[in-house]
C-alpha positions in Angstrom: 18.6 -9.4 11.6 15.1 -8.1 12.4 16.4 -5.4 14.8 19.5 -4.4 12.9 19.6 -1.0 11.3 19.0 -0.9 7.6 20.1 1.9 5.3 18.9 2.7 1.8 17.6 5.6 -0.3 19.3 8.1 1.9 17.9 7.2 5.3 18.6 4.6 7.9 15.8 2.5 9.6 16.3 1.5 13.2 15.0 -2.0 12.4 13.6 -4.1 9.5 9.9 -3.8 10.5 7.6 -1.7 8.3 4.0 -0.8 9.2 2.4 -1.6 5.8 -0.3 0.8 4.6 -3.5 0.2 6.6 -6.8 1.9 6.1 -7.7 3.7 9.3 -11.1 5.3 8.7 -9.9 8.2 10.9 -9.8 11.1 8.4 -13.0 13.2 8.4 -15.7 12.9 5.8 -13.8 15.2 3.5 -10.4 13.4 3.9 -8.8 15.9 6.3 -6.3 14.8 9.0 -8.0 14.6 12.4 -6.7 14.5 16.0 -7.6 10.8 16.1 -5.5 10.0 13.0 -2.5 11.9 14.5 -2.9 10.1 17.8 -2.9 6.7 16.0 0.3 7.6 14.2 2.0 8.8 17.3 1.1 5.5 18.9 2.6 3.6 16.0 5.7 5.8 16.1 6.2 5.0 19.8 5.6 1.3 19.1 8.9 1.0 17.3 8.2 0.3 13.6 11.3 1.2 11.6 9.1 2.7 8.9 5.4 3.8 8.8 3.4 3.8 5.6 0.1 5.7 5.7 -3.2 4.2 4.7 -4.0 4.9 1.0 -4.2 8.6 0.3 -6.6 9.8 -2.4 -5.0 11.4 -5.4 -8.1 12.3 -7.4 -11.8 12.7 -6.5 -12.8 10.0 -8.9 -10.7 7.4 -6.9 -12.5 7.4 -3.6 -12.8 3.8 -2.7 -13.4 4.0 1.1 -15.2 6.4 3.4 -13.1 8.7 5.5 -9.9 7.9 3.6 -7.0 10.3 3.9 -6.9 12.7 1.0 -4.0 14.4 -0.8 -5.8 15.5 -4.0 -5.7 19.3 -3.3 -3.3 21.8 -1.7 -5.9 22.4 1.0 -4.9 19.2 2.7 -1.2 20.1 3.1 -1.5 21.9 6.5 -3.1 18.9 8.1 -0.7 16.4 6.4 2.2 18.5 7.7 0.8 18.3 11.3 0.8 14.5 10.8 4.3 14.2 9.6 5.6 16.6 12.3 4.0 14.5 15.0 5.7 11.4 13.7 9.0 13.1 13.2 9.0 14.4 16.8 9.0 10.8 17.9 12.0 10.1 15.7 10.2 7.9 13.2 9.9 8.0 9.4 6.6 8.2 7.5 5.7 7.5 3.9 2.6 8.6 2.0 0.9 5.9 0.0 -0.7 7.4 -3.1 -3.8 5.6 -4.6 -6.7 5.8 -6.9 -9.4 3.2 -6.3 -10.3 2.6 -9.9 -12.9 -0.1 -10.5 -13.1 -0.9 -6.8 -14.7 2.4 -5.9 -18.4 1.9 -4.9 -20.6 4.3 -7.0 -22.2 5.4 -3.7 -18.8 7.1 -2.8 -18.7 8.8 -6.3 -22.1 10.5 -6.2 -23.6 7.7 -8.2 -21.0 7.9 -11.0 -19.5 4.8 -12.5 -15.9 4.1 -11.3 -13.1 4.5 -13.7 -11.0 1.5 -15.0 -9.0 0.5 -18.1 -11.9 -1.7 -19.3 -15.6 -2.4 -18.6 -15.0 -5.5 -16.5 -17.7 -6.1 -13.9 -16.5 -6.0 -10.3 -18.4 -8.5 -8.1 -17.1 -6.8 -5.0 -18.8 -3.5 -5.7 -21.5 -5.1 -8.0 -20.7 -2.4 -10.5 -19.4 -2.3 -14.0 -16.8 0.5 -14.4 -16.4 3.0 -17.2 -13.5 2.5 -19.6 -11.3 5.5 -19.3 -10.7 7.9 -22.2 -7.2 9.0 -23.1 -7.9 12.4 -21.6 -9.1 10.8 -18.3 -6.0 8.6 -18.2 -3.6 11.6 -18.5 -5.6 13.5 -15.9 -5.1 10.7 -13.4 -1.4 10.4 -14.3 -1.0 14.1 -13.6 -2.9 13.7 -10.3 -0.4 11.2 -9.1 2.4 13.6 -9.8 0.6 16.5 -8.0 -0.1 14.2 -5.0 3.6 13.3 -4.8 4.5 17.0 -4.8 2.0 17.6 -2.0 3.5 14.7 0.0 7.0 16.1 -0.3 5.8 19.6 0.7 3.9 18.1 3.7 7.1 16.5 5.0 6.7 12.9 4.2 10.0 11.1 3.9 9.0 9.3 0.7 6.0 8.2 -1.3 4.7 4.8 -2.2 2.7 4.3 -5.4 -0.1 1.8 -4.8 -0.1 -0.6 -7.8 -1.5 -3.6 -5.9 -4.8 -5.1 -4.8 -6.9 -4.4 -7.9 -6.9 -0.6 -7.6 -6.5 1.6 -10.7 -2.8 1.0 -11.4 -3.1 -2.7 -10.6 -6.0 -3.0 -12.9 -4.0 -1.5 -15.8 -1.2 -4.1 -15.1 -3.5 -7.0 -14.9 -4.8 -8.8 -18.1 -7.9 -9.8 -16.1 -9.0 -6.2 -15.8 -7.2 -4.5 -18.8 -8.8 -5.7 -22.0 -7.9 -2.6 -24.1 -6.3 -2.6 -27.5 -4.5 0.7 -27.6 -1.4 2.3 -26.1 -2.7 1.5 -22.6 -3.4 -2.2 -23.0 -3.5 -5.3 -25.3 -0.2 -7.0 -24.3 2.3 -7.0 -21.5 4.3 -4.1 -23.0 1.2 -1.8 -23.3 -0.2 -2.7 -19.9 3.0 -1.4 -18.4 2.6 2.1 -20.0 0.2 3.4 -17.3 2.4 2.7 -14.4 5.4 3.9 -16.4 3.8 7.2 -17.0 2.7 7.5 -13.3 6.2 6.9 -12.2 7.6 9.5 -14.6 5.0 12.0 -13.3 5.9 11.3 -9.7 9.6 11.4 -10.3 9.4 14.7 -12.2 7.3 16.2 -9.3 9.6 15.2 -6.5 13.1 15.3 -8.1 15.9 12.8 -8.5 16.8 12.3 -4.9 13.4 11.9 -3.2 12.6 8.2 -2.4 9.8 6.7 -4.4 8.5 3.2 -3.6 5.9 1.0 -5.2 3.5 -1.7 -3.9 2.6 -4.3 -6.4 0.9 -7.7 -6.7 3.1 -10.6 -7.2 -0.1 -12.5 -8.2 -3.7 -11.3 -8.6 -4.8 -14.7 -7.2 -7.4 -14.9 -10.0 -7.5 -16.8 -13.3 -6.0 -14.6 -16.1 -4.4 -12.2 -13.7 -0.9 -10.8 -13.5 1.8 -13.5 -13.2 4.9 -13.4 -10.9 7.2 -13.2 -13.9 5.3 -10.2 -15.3 5.3 -8.4 -12.0 9.1 -8.9 -11.5 9.7 -7.7 -15.0 7.6 -4.5 -14.4 9.5 -3.7 -11.2 12.8 -4.4 -12.9 12.0 -1.8 -15.5 10.9 0.7 -12.9 14.2 0.1 -11.0 16.1 1.1 -14.1 14.1 4.3 -14.1 15.1 5.1 -10.5 12.7 3.3 -8.2 14.0 3.0 -4.6 12.1 0.0 -3.1 9.2 -2.4 -3.7 6.6 -3.9 -1.4 5.1 -7.2 -2.5 1.6 -8.3 -1.8 -1.2 -10.0 -3.9 -4.8 -10.3 -4.8 -7.7 -7.9 -5.2 -11.1 -7.6 -3.6 -12.7 -10.2 -5.8 -9.9 -12.6 -4.7 -11.6 -12.5 -1.3 -9.8 -14.3 1.5 -6.8 -15.1 -0.6 -5.7 -11.5 -0.3 -6.2 -11.0 3.5 -6.0 -14.6 4.7 -7.8 -15.6 7.9 -6.7 -18.0 10.7 -2.9 -17.5 10.5 -2.3 -19.6 13.5 0.8 -21.7 12.8 4.3 -20.9 11.4 3.5 -22.7 8.1 0.5 -20.3 7.5 2.7 -17.2 7.7 4.7 -15.2 5.1 2.5 -16.5 2.3 4.3 -14.5 -0.4 7.8 -15.5 0.7 8.6 -17.5 -2.4 7.7 -14.5 -4.6 9.9 -12.4 -2.3 12.9 -14.6 -3.0 12.5 -14.2 -6.8 12.1 -10.4 -6.5 15.1 -10.1 -4.3 17.3 -12.4 -6.5 16.3 -10.3 -9.6 16.4 -6.8 -8.3 18.9 -4.5 -6.7 16.5 -2.5 -4.6 15.1 -3.4 -1.1 12.1 -5.8 -1.0 9.4 -5.3 1.6 7.5 -8.6 2.1 3.9 -8.3 3.5 1.4 -11.0 4.1 0.8 -13.1 7.2 3.8 -12.1 9.3 3.1 -13.1 12.9 6.1 -14.6 14.7 9.6 -13.4 15.2 11.0 -16.7 14.2 9.4 -16.6 10.8 10.4 -13.0 10.2 14.0 -13.8 11.0 13.8 -16.9 8.8 12.5 -14.8 5.8 15.3 -12.3 6.2 18.0 -15.0 6.7 16.9 -16.9 3.6 17.0 -13.8 1.4 13.3 -13.7 0.8 13.0 -10.0 1.8 15.0 -7.1 3.2 12.2 -5.7 5.2 9.1 -7.2 7.0 5.7 -5.5 6.4 2.8 -5.9 8.8 -0.7 -4.6 8.9 -3.3 -6.4 10.9 -1.0 -7.3 13.8 -0.3 -3.6 14.3 -4.0 -2.8 14.4 -4.2 -4.9 17.5 -0.7 -4.1 18.9 0.7 -0.9 17.7 3.7 -1.5 20.0 4.4 -5.0 18.6 7.8 -4.1 17.2 9.0 -2.9 20.6 7.4 -6.0 22.3 9.2 -8.3 19.8 12.5 -6.7 20.5 11.9 -7.1 24.3 11.4 -10.9 23.8 7.8 -11.5 22.7 7.7 -14.3 20.2 4.4 -13.8 18.4 1.7 -11.2 17.6 -1.6 -11.5 19.4 -3.5 -11.1 16.2 -5.5 -14.2 15.3 -6.4 -13.1 11.8 -10.1 -13.1 12.5 -10.5 -10.3 9.9 -13.2 -8.5 11.9 -11.0 -5.4 11.8 -11.5 -5.1 8.0 -15.3 -5.1 8.1 -15.2 -1.4 7.7 -18.9 -0.7 7.3 -19.5 -2.1 10.8 -16.8 0.0 12.5 -16.7 3.7 13.4 -12.9 3.4 12.9 -10.6 0.5 12.1 -9.7 -1.4 15.3 -9.3 -4.9 16.7 -12.7 -6.4 17.7 -11.0 -8.8 20.0 -10.2 -6.1 22.6 -12.2 -3.3 24.1 -11.6 0.3 22.9 -12.6 3.5 24.6 -12.1 5.9 21.7 
């Protein structure tokens, strides 16, 4: 099944492998597309992934959570983004823009010393900062920013957009009872915690029209006490599906969840696909494609996940940092990725760009 074509939302993928959004640290200091970033995506396109999702693209200047992250919060970025999509399309691949605001996980250093924005003032041990609770005006400004970013993505030639609602970033923090302690329209119970993502989706859909594909990435579990539950997550996506959502990618955890989110030492089949049970519930409940990300390493496990109805598509991140051509290699007979999940590639501050530390690079 892994290398069978898969059709949905108006396009056909050549296989079931998705390059899940992966921070590259290859945009310039202001977030513009660089030659290095284009070269990376050309390499990924040649490598055979059925679908490529960009690293998180910044939708508003208050949401910068990483240095040299791709930006899409102004029209001045469109020419560079168009160069990126054209390069990927020339190689007969599809590319999706992931839209994100970092929320409480933005280090103040990247915000000019300002406090990060969040639904509530819940201290973040990962940044060692306590965020500012957003005002109603600030909330609507960010909702509008997501819609405008989606419009720019469509104008730039991306084949779809993915709203990042996972991993503790802004939308995720509105959904989670751990980080949303409000008692107003935007929080206080499960229904009100849904309102922010509901309004973001509406803004995105209005900006891109009825037929442009819109995906979401969401936590099935925050992997923290008092976080979002699997049942709440499925219910939220089910509601978005009724509004026209085209696909969902499942992940879990946030920065303060630490290694539970990006698990190290995935060395045996039983360590892989660590969200597969959640994937099964999503797929049984929903009528849209489910992308399952988290610990995919061997072809046997990927095929098993598909055969057991735990996902429609297989998402990978770290293995494609080490082997951008892994999908083609798996198709040719390779059984398992070379990635050993040492997690040195995610130690961003020690790297000039995101790369596998187990092999030598010349760039």
